[in-house]
Each structure stands twice: as C-alpha cells, then as structure tokens.
N, C-alpha and C positions, 0 to 999 in steps of 0.2 A: 735701756731709758733709765738712768739711773735720776730721780725727784729728790731733792734735797729740801727738808725745811728744816728752815734756821729762823726761831725768833730774834727776835737784836731789840734791846732796849738801851739807849745811851751808850752804843759799842762805835761812835767816830773815831776810835784811836785803833780798834780791832779790825774793824768790818772789811775796810781795804785789803788786809795780807787774808781773809781770809777767802773774799771773792779772787784774789790772784792765786791761792792755794788751791783751790777748789779746780779752776780752768788747769793750772799747772797737773795739776795728778792728773785728773782727767785723760790729758790729752797722753799721757805718760803711758798709761793705763788702754788707752787707746778708746773709750768708752763714751758714747753719746748721754748728756748730763742736764736739768734744766736745774737750777739754784733760783728757789722761792725764798726770801727775805721778808718777815714780816719784823714790820717794825710797831713795836707795840707803843705808839705815842711818845718816843725819843725826843728829851728836849734840845739836841746837842744837833749834828751835822750828819746823822746815821744815813737819816732818807736821803739827802743830795749827795753824797757820796756813794750810794748803790745806784741810786739814777745816772752818775757817770757812765757807769760799766755797763748797763742796759741797753743801750744801741751800738755796743761790741761784744756782747758773749750773751750766750743762755741767761739772763739773768732777768725777773720778776720782781717788784716792790712790790708788797702791801702793808700801806702804813692807814695810819688811825688816829684819833685823839679822840680821849687822853687814854695814859697808858691804863688797862684791861686785866693785865696779866697774862702768865705766856701761860696761864691753859686756853687762854680768847687766841692768843699767836699762832699756837700748837693747832687749836680747830680748824681758824679760817686757814692756816699753809696745808692742814688734813684734806681740807674739802677742796683747794683748788687740787690738788697730787690729785686726789683720787676721781675728779672729773679729768683729768689727761693723759691720764696713766689705765694703761693696759694688765691683765695679768701677770705677764709676762715680764714688766717691768717691776723696778724694786722703790721702796720710798724709803730716804736716808735721813732720819736728824742727827740735830751733832747743836753744840752751841756756837755759838757766836766769836766767842771767844780766843779762839784759837789754840786751843787747848784737847782738842782731839787728836789722833794719832793716823796720821792718812796712810801710815805704813799696814795698817791692819783692815782697811776697806776690801782688799782681794782678798782675805780670810774670813770677811762677813758672806763676801759674793758669793765663797766656794760656800759656806752653808751654807746659804741659801739652795745652794746647786743640789746639796745633800739634801736634803727634801727640811730643813726647818725653816718655820713661819717668821721666827723674830731672830733676828741677835742681837746681843747687848755687848758693850763692850763694857768689861768688869775689873776692878781695881782691887775688888778683895777677891778674885782669883788666883790659882798659885801662878806665879806670872805677874802679878800686876802687883802697883801701888800708886801709892802718890805723895808727889815731890812739888815743892816748891810750893809750898801752900801753909798757913798761919797753924800752930799747935791745937789750936783751941777750933777751929775750921773742920779738922782731922778728928778731934772727938766726939765733936757733935754729929759728922759722918758717921763713924762708926758704930756710934751708939743708934742713930736710926737706922743703919742697916742693921742692924742686931734684930733689934726690933723687928725690920719687917721680914727676916728671916726665921725668927719667931711664930709670930703671929701668921706670915702668910707666906707658909712654907711652899717653893718652887725646886721642885726635884735637881738641880745641875745648877742652880740660877743663886750667886753669892753678889750680885750687886744690882739693887733692883732702880735707884736713881738717878744710872747714868742716862744724860739725853743721846749722847751715840748710841743709835742703833740701826737697826735695817729691818726695813717692815715687806712680807708682800702685800699687792695692794689687798688682796682677797680678803686679809684677815683683818685689818681697820674696816673694810668694806662689813666683815660679819659683823664685829662689833656693835658699828654703826647701828646694821639692823635691829640688832638684836635688843640695844639697849636705848636707843634712839639718838642714843650719846656718845662719845668716846670716854667720856668720865665726867662725877657730877665734882669732885675736887680742884680748886683754886690753887695755885702756886705750883710750887714745884712738886707736891706731892700728888697732881692729876698723873705723872708719866708712872708714879708705881701704883694708882690704879686702873690703870689701861693696862697694864703689863702684868696684873693679876687676871682682869677680867679674860685677856686672851688666854692665860694658865688654865681661868676654870671652863673657858669654851672647849679645853681640848687640842690648841694650837702648840706645836711646837717648839720649844723656845731654846733655843744654846747662848752660850756666851764663848766670850774670848776677850783675852788677859790683855788688860793697856797701862804702860804706865802713863797715870794722868801729870803735864809737867804743867803746874800752875803757876810757875814764872813768868811762861809765855803770854799770858792776862795780863794785858793793862786795866788798871784798874781793878774796882771793888766786885765783889761778887755781888751777883742781882738776888740770892736767894736769902726772901725772908723766915728767921731762924723758928718763930712761933708759929706763924702760919704752917709752915711745914711739917714740924712737928705732931699739933692739934690735925692734922690732916692723915696723917699717919694713925695716932688715934680711930680717927672713925673711918679709917677703912680699916683696921682689924678691927674694929666693934664690932662692922658690916659683919666682916668674913666670917666673926666668931658665930651670929648669927643668921650665915647666909643667904646675905640680902645684898650681896654687894656682886 
C-alpha cells in the first residue's frame, strides 16, 4: 500500500488533476493506495473539490483554518499515514501542483526494495533539471541547494528541498520517537531538516533524477523566500554545533 501525503493551499486549479492522475497511475501499476490531502487553510474551493472525489476514490481530506504553513500540513498528514500504515507500506509526499513526475515512482519503489529508507526526487542529480520556471526562482533554488550541500552534506544527495519523496514508515516513526517531532522549522525548510535528521540517524537515502516541469503548475509557487532562507541558515547553524 502507498500512502500519499499531499499538502495543499489554494490549489483549486491543480488538485482535481492530481487526484485523477494519482488514481490513473496507481491503477496502471496495479498498486493499492490511499491519498491524504491536507488543505492548509485554503481560501478557495480546494476542500470542496477533494470532497467530491472522496466518495468514489481512496481519498481523505484533512482540512482546517487558518493557514498554518506546510510544516503543519505535513505533520498532520504524516501522523494519519503512520497510524494507518504498516512497516511493509510506504509513504510518498509530493506537491499538489502536479509538477511531480509519475514515471519515477516505480524507481522509488525499486530503491525501497533494494534497502533504502528514503528516496528523493532530484533536480540537481545528473539527468535532472528544472524546466518552465522563472529565472530568479531557479537562481534562488540553486543557491539554497548549494548552501545545504556545503553545510549539511549527505553523500549521494544533490537535492534537499524536493517535496517528492518516498519514506519507509519505520524511518519516520524513528525520527518522531527520537526527536519528539519530525522537525522544528516552519515553511519549506522543514523538509530539509527532516532529511538531515534521517541522515544523522543513519538511515539510507538515495535520489532519483527528475525533470521538474514547472509549466504544469497553474498559479504561483507558495514558497516564502525569506522564511525559507532563514530556515536553511538555522538548520546549518544547528548542524555545525551538533544540535540538529
């Protein structure tokens, strides 16, 4: 069973396509799934659209107000997935905007079968890249990624901030047990902190090259640049003094 954990904030223009693509692809590879969508205080029709699918597909909506940030959305989604999942299952996280490449999901699953605990979609690995994104976003992304690779080195990992990942439930449970929470950071930097905690705990991490198709996204990115950069700096500082 694959449990998908998908944060969503004002994604009414993308969420229907994501749900349909999830169901279509999982039927194609003949794999059971449960899609958990966390509506993080949207002000549009995101929740209404998700509810329309929940009667006919294995889709669960977690919704709340007001917006609390992607870290809270992931936290609630992980908690639900960990309650429902067994150690033989896997948990996949991805963006709600439709930019994830479905074709690499079987490669994720193969890596898990090979003994890896976490697998990350990588735009900066050989064979990966970012298409269809404005130039200043590309520059900021590369700069942030360079910082993390220098101050939070993980052998074999080139991309730290990708939402598109697969986890063994046991790895996430171990982080929760060891730290009391998955992360301390708010915003997009929380996924970097989680990845580094998993690394520090000795879990095996791999990455799979992916071409990010930014043009598939309808609407603007939800990332808050200043908040994200500040988060990277705090994570780097804690790692330097061995407090992460």
